[in-house]
C-alpha positions in Angstrom: -24.8 1.0 -4.0 -22.6 -0.5 -6.6 -20.1 -2.9 -4.9 -17.4 -2.3 -7.5 -16.4 1.4 -7.9 -13.4 3.5 -9.0 -11.3 4.5 -6.0 -12.5 8.1 -6.0 -16.0 6.8 -5.3 -15.1 4.7 -2.3 -16.5 6.7 0.6 -18.0 4.3 3.2 -15.5 2.2 5.1 -18.3 0.0 6.4 -18.7 -1.1 2.8 -15.3 -0.8 1.2 -12.9 -0.9 4.1 -10.5 1.6 5.6 -7.7 1.3 3.0 -10.0 1.8 0.0 -11.7 4.8 1.6 -8.4 6.3 2.5 -7.2 5.9 -1.1 -10.6 7.4 -2.2 -9.9 10.5 -0.2 -6.5 10.7 -1.8 -8.0 10.4 -5.3 -10.6 13.1 -4.5 -7.8 15.3 -3.1 -5.7 15.1 -6.2 -2.9 13.0 -4.8 -0.9 11.0 -7.2 -2.3 7.4 -7.2 -1.9 4.5 -9.6 -5.4 4.0 -11.1 -7.6 1.4 -9.3 -11.0 0.1 -8.2 -12.5 -0.8 -4.8 -14.5 -4.0 -4.1 -17.0 -4.0 -1.3 -16.8 -6.7 1.4 -20.0 -8.5 0.2 -18.7 -8.6 -3.4 -15.4 -10.1 -2.2 -17.2 -12.7 -0.1 -19.3 -13.6 -3.2 -16.2 -14.0 -5.3 -14.6 -16.1 -2.6 -17.8 -18.3 -2.7 -17.5 -18.7 -6.5 -20.5 -16.7 -7.5 -20.2 -16.2 -11.3 -22.1 -12.9 -11.4 -19.8 -11.3 -8.8 -16.7 -12.7 -10.6 -17.9 -11.3 -13.9 -18.6 -7.9 -12.3 -15.1 -7.6 -10.8 -13.3 -8.8 -13.9 -15.3 -6.5 -16.1 -14.5 -3.5 -14.0 -10.8 -4.4 -13.8 -10.4 -4.5 -17.6 -10.1 -0.7 -17.5 -6.8 -1.0 -15.6 -3.4 -1.5 -17.1 -1.9 -4.8 -16.1 -0.1 -6.2 -14.2 -2.1 -5.5 -11.0 -1.5 -5.1 -7.3 -4.3 -6.6 -5.2 -4.6 -5.7 -1.5 -7.0 -6.3 1.4 -9.1 -3.5 2.7 -10.8 -4.8 5.8 -13.3 -2.5 7.6 -11.2 -2.1 10.7 -7.8 -2.4 9.0 -5.1 0.4 9.1 -6.6 2.4 12.0 -4.7 4.2 14.7 -4.9 1.2 17.1 -4.2 -1.7 14.7 -2.5 -1.8 11.4 -2.8 -5.5 10.5 0.5 -5.2 8.8 1.6 -8.7 7.7 -1.7 -10.3 8.6 -3.6 -9.7 5.4 -2.3 -10.9 2.1 -1.0 -8.5 -0.6 -0.6 -10.0 -4.1 1.7 -8.1 -6.5 2.1 -8.6 -10.2 -1.2 -10.4 -10.9 -0.5 -10.7 -14.7 -4.1 -10.7 -16.0 -7.6 -9.7 -15.0 -8.7 -13.2 -16.0 -7.1 -14.6 -12.8 -8.2 -11.7 -10.6 -10.9 -13.8 -8.9 -8.2 -16.2 -7.6 -6.3 -13.3 -6.1 -9.4 -11.9 -4.5 -10.3 -15.3 -3.1 -6.8 -15.7 -1.6 -7.0 -12.3 0.1 -10.4 -13.2 1.6 -9.0 -16.4 3.0 -5.9 -14.6 4.4 -8.1 -12.2 6.4 -10.0 -15.2 7.8 -6.8 -17.2 8.6 -6.0 -18.4 12.2 -3.2 -15.9 12.5 -5.4 -12.9 11.4 -8.2 -13.9 13.7 -5.7 -14.3 16.6 -4.4 -10.8 15.9 -7.9 -9.4 15.8 -8.6 -10.9 19.2 -5.3 -9.6 20.6 -6.3 -6.0 19.7 -9.9 -6.4 21.0 -11.8 -7.2 17.7 -14.0 -10.2 18.1 -16.4 -10.0 15.2 -16.0 -11.6 11.8 -14.2 -9.3 9.4 -15.8 -7.7 6.3 -13.0 -7.7 3.8 -12.9 -5.2 1.0 -10.2 -5.3 -1.7 -8.3 -2.7 -3.6 -7.1 -3.5 -7.1 -4.6 -1.1 -8.8 -2.3 -1.1 -11.7 1.2 -2.2 -10.5 4.0 0.3 -10.9 7.6 -0.8 -11.9 9.4 1.6 -9.5 13.0 2.6 -9.4 12.7 3.2 -5.7 10.0 2.8 -3.0 9.5 2.8 0.7 7.7 4.2 3.7 7.4 7.6 5.3 6.0 8.9 8.6 5.0 12.5 8.4 5.8 12.8 12.2 8.4 10.8 14.2 6.3 7.8 15.4 8.3 7.4 18.5 8.7 11.0 19.7 6.0 12.8 17.9 8.5 15.3 16.6 7.5 17.3 13.5 9.9 15.7 11.1 9.5 13.3 8.2 11.0 9.8 8.8 11.7 8.0 5.5 13.0 4.5 4.7 13.6 3.5 1.1 15.3 0.9 -1.1 15.6 -0.1 -4.8 12.6 -1.7 -6.6 9.2 -2.5 -5.1 8.6 -1.4 -1.5 7.9 -4.9 -0.2 11.7 -5.3 0.5 11.4 -2.4 3.0 8.0 -3.4 4.5 9.1 -7.1 4.9 12.5 -6.2 6.4 14.4 -7.9 3.6 17.0 -5.1 3.3 18.5 -2.5 5.6 16.9 0.5 3.9 18.4 4.0 3.5 17.1 6.3 6.2 16.3 10.0 6.0 15.0 12.7 8.3 13.5 15.9 6.8 12.2 19.0 8.6 8.8 20.3 7.3 10.7 23.3 5.9 12.5 20.9 3.5 15.8 20.8 5.3 17.4 17.4 5.2 18.4 16.6 8.7 19.9 13.1 8.2 20.9 10.8 5.3 21.8 7.3 6.4 22.9 4.7 3.8 21.5 1.3 4.2 22.6 -2.1 2.9 20.4 -3.1 0.0 21.6 -6.3 -1.5 18.3 -7.2 -3.2 15.5 -5.4 -5.1 12.1 -7.0 -5.5 11.1 -6.9 -9.2 8.1 -8.2 -11.2 8.3 -11.3 -13.3 6.7 -11.3 -16.8 4.5 -14.3 -16.0 3.3 -12.9 -12.7 4.7 -12.8 -9.2 8.0 -11.2 -8.1 11.6 -12.2 -7.7 14.6 -11.0 -5.8 17.1 -9.3 -8.1 20.7 -9.0 -6.9 21.7 -5.3 -6.6 25.0 -4.3 -8.3 27.8 -3.9 -5.7 28.1 -0.2 -6.3 24.5 0.4 -5.5 24.2 -1.7 -2.3 25.2 1.2 -0.1 24.5 4.1 -2.5 21.6 6.4 -1.4 18.5 5.6 -3.5 16.9 9.0 -3.0 18.4 12.4 -3.9 17.5 16.0 -3.2 14.7 16.1 -5.9 13.0 13.0 -4.5 13.3 14.1 -0.9 11.8 17.5 -1.8 8.9 15.7 -3.6 8.3 13.5 -0.5 8.2 16.4 1.8 5.6 18.1 -0.4 3.6 14.8 -0.4 3.8 14.6 3.4 2.4 18.1 3.7 -0.4 17.4 1.2 -1.3 14.2 2.9 -1.6 16.0 6.3 -3.8 18.6 4.6 -6.1 15.8 3.2 -6.1 13.3 6.1 -4.8 15.2 9.2 -1.5 14.9 11.1 0.7 11.9 11.8 0.4 9.7 8.7 2.1 6.5 7.7 2.7 6.6 3.9 3.9 4.0 1.4 5.3 5.5 -1.8 7.1 4.7 -5.0 9.0 6.6 -7.7 8.3 5.2 -11.2 9.3 6.8 -14.4 10.7 9.7 -12.4 7.3 10.5 -10.8 6.2 10.1 -7.2 3.1 8.0 -6.4 1.2 7.5 -3.2 0.4 3.8 -2.6 -1.1 4.0 0.8 -1.8 6.5 3.6 -3.0 5.5 7.1 -2.9 6.8 10.6 0.3 6.1 12.5 -0.4 3.1 14.7 0.0 3.9 18.4 2.8 2.1 20.1 
């Protein structure tokens, strides 16, 4: 099997990892994804080892993608119902050129083999060496982004729980802002709108990487999602549950007025 494939062709999580296969399901299900490719674990290890053939294969495949790029880990046992690995494996946003993609892939491989990642694996009962796939996608420049649970992760109630902020979603995921909070019934009724306190927005730099943009005072406590966006998110939640099953943890972004799915995984059990 080819170790570098379009996301829609990533089907085996033992080869490409859970995140890539989940996005492959989304692509085959017609969900709105940024275009991307999946790298198999053995290809990632070969790139990390400096093998020229593997590096050329990865860079050649990535030339079909618009830059800048988002590069994320996709370990075989990552993002399951028992262990999310959130914060353990590196994500690199705004990689400016495919010509430096091998460096990004190498950094992600090392992050999955770091002392902290190995300690986390042992804590959740995983004692074998990880096989680390990688997902490479075109990076969006979102107006707003965030996370959504299709069911309440604490109570199991059938309601959408949403947290969102301005700019890239890393501000929400990394806890750098108090995000706006929303609850939506599956019927579409908005049950709660809770303004956050969003003093920064993470944006892309032209030369690569990201920076923290100061948010204008009038937008710090202004809700970043309106009725149109909330209705679109409710539809996305329903569609994700049709494709994947119940109780999903979703990362999303609105860019150019369109909603995109960035990631969909099982809700980690608490």
